[in-house]
N, C-alpha and C positions, 0 to 999 in steps of 0.2 A: 333502659331507664337509668338516667344519670343519678349517681349517688353523691356527687359533689364532695362534701366534707367528710365522707365516711373515713373513720380512723380505727375501726374495729370496736370490739366490746371487751369490757374487763372480765376477769375470771369471777365466777361465783364464789362467795365467801362462806366459811363455816359460821353461820349466824342463825339465830332463832327467827322463824317466820310464824307470826302469830295471827290466828284467825278467831272466829267466834266459837267454833266447835272443835277445830283441830289446831294443834301447834306442831310445827316441824322443828325438831332439834337435831343439830349435828350428832350423828350416831356415836354413842359411847358404850363400850362393852360394860363398864362398871354400872352405868345408870340404866341401861336399856336391855341388857342381855336376858335377864330373867323373864320379864313380861313378854319380850319378843319371842322367847322360846315357847312360852305358854300359848301365844297367838299362833305361832308357826306349827306347833305340834297338836293343836286342837283337832277334833274330828274333821275329816276331809282334807287332811294335809297333803296326801298324795295328789289329789286333784289340783290343789293350789300350787304345787311345785311342778306340775307336769310340764309347763312351758318355760320354767326358769332354768338358768344355767346350773344352779346349785340344787342339791337334793334336800328333801324334808329331813330335819334333824331327828336322829334316833334317841338322842339324850342331850342334856343341858351342856355337857362339856363340848360336844360338837358345835352347838350353836355359839358357845362362848368363843371358840377358836375362830369361827366365821366372823363374829362381831369384832374381834380384835383386828382381823385383816381389813374388814370394812372400815373401821375407824381410822386406820392408817392410810387408806386409799385417798388420793386426790382426784382421781378420775377412774372409776365412778366416785362421785362425792355423795356419800350416803347420809340420809336423814331418817330419824325415827319419827313415825307418825303417832303423836300423842292424842288420845281422846281426852279432851278437856273435862268431860263429865266425870271421868274416873282418875285422870292423871296417869293412866297406863299407856305404855308403848304397845299399840295394837297393830303396827305394821311398819313397813320401811319402804323407801323409794330413793332413787338416786338421780342426780344430774350427771350426764356422762357424754363421752365423745365431744368434749367441749372444743369448739373451733372459734377462738376469739378473733381471728383474722377476718373470717367471713360472717361472723355473728350467728353461728348455728350451734344449738345445744339440744340434747336429747333427754327425755325422761325415760327411765328404764329401771330394771330390777324391782319392779313393783310387787309387793306382797302386802295385801290388806287382809288381816285376820277376820274371822267370822263376826267379831264384835262390831266392826265398822264397814264390812262389805255391803255395798248398796245402801249406804247411809249418807247423810249430809256431811259427816266427818270425812269420809273418803273423797267425796266431791270437792269439799273445800281444800283438802290436801293437794289435789291436782291443781285447783285454782291458785293456791298460794305459790306453787312452783311457777306456773305460767305467768302470773303477775310479776313475780320477782324477776324472771329472766327478761321480760319485756321492759320492765323498769330499768334494768341494767343496760338496755340498748340492743339486745339481740334481735336479729331480723327474722329468725326462724326457730320454731320449737317443734321438735320431732318426737314421734312415738313409733317405734318399729316393733312389729308383732309377728309371732309365728302365724302363718296364714290359717292354720288349723284351730287357732285359739278364738273361737267364735264369740264367747262372752266378752273378751277384751276388745275385740273389734267393734262389738256393739257399744261398749263403754266409750271407746275413742270417738265414735260417731256422735254419741250423746253429748260428750264433752266439747263438741265443736271442731274436732280435727277433720281435716279434709283427706280423703283417701286418694293416694297418688299412684298406686300401682303395686305390682308384686315382683320382687327379685327372686327368680326361680333358682333353686339349688344354691341358696345364698350361704348357708351354714350347715355344719354338722353339729347337732346338740344331743348329748347323751346317746350317741351312736345312731341318731336318726337324721334323715334329711330335713332341713328347714327351708321352706319357701317363706320369704319375709314380706309381709304387707307393710307398706310405708304410709304413714299419716303425718300431717303437719298442720301447724297454725302459723301464719305470718304476722309480722308486726302491724300490717295494714288491716288485718282482720280482727286483731285483738280488742280494739276499743268497743266494737259491736258485741263481741263475745263477752267481754268483761261486764258490760252493762247487763247482759242476760244472767250471768253468774250472780251479780250483786242483787238483782231482783229476787232470784231464786233463794239466795241465802238469807234473806230477811227472816227474822224470827216469826213474823206473822204468816209465813208460808208453811208453817208446820203445826200439826196438832199436838196435843199433850203427850202423845207417845213418840213424837219426832217424825211422823209420817208426813210427806209432802202433800200440800193442798193443790199446787200447780206444778206441772212438769217443767224441767229445765228447757227453756226455749230462747232462741236468739232472733231478734228482728232482722229482716232482710234489708 
């Protein structure tokens, strides 16, 4: 496939990405560490951190140190996930392994606390990232997962990512072998997926308690 005028993609910026239910803010230790700690350390923390490279924080100071490192990092580029209903940072996610030459970028380091897990806030947080990177001109948006992380694999499929295969013995994480499942969305697929997200995110698709009336679906 000829790409003709392809000149690469620009780097992602530290900028606020605003949605109806979620707002993504460049991660700041001063602004976000306290509520991120509360979200990260809430009941079920060990399960949430099982497949992440970092460990569940045992105290606020440990989370603060992590947040300071994350704030200083350019790749991964970390964002706090703000629940607009409360104004609290209830999670974090990052754009990473940025390849501007070939137009490839990855979402990773995802931690959504219990207040937003399996809610429209988390779904919109993923949508905001995808829409941003494709608007910048990236050709491919990746999500790589531990093959044992069944809930995240189901989430990737729900979000419209295409499963591409497994890299066996790809990493050693926390002293354990990791086989990595690769998922992606391409720029050619995004207009169709974007329309499905926009339909699903409409306010009239949710009842008074925020529960969906129709599932996230994409036209073929």
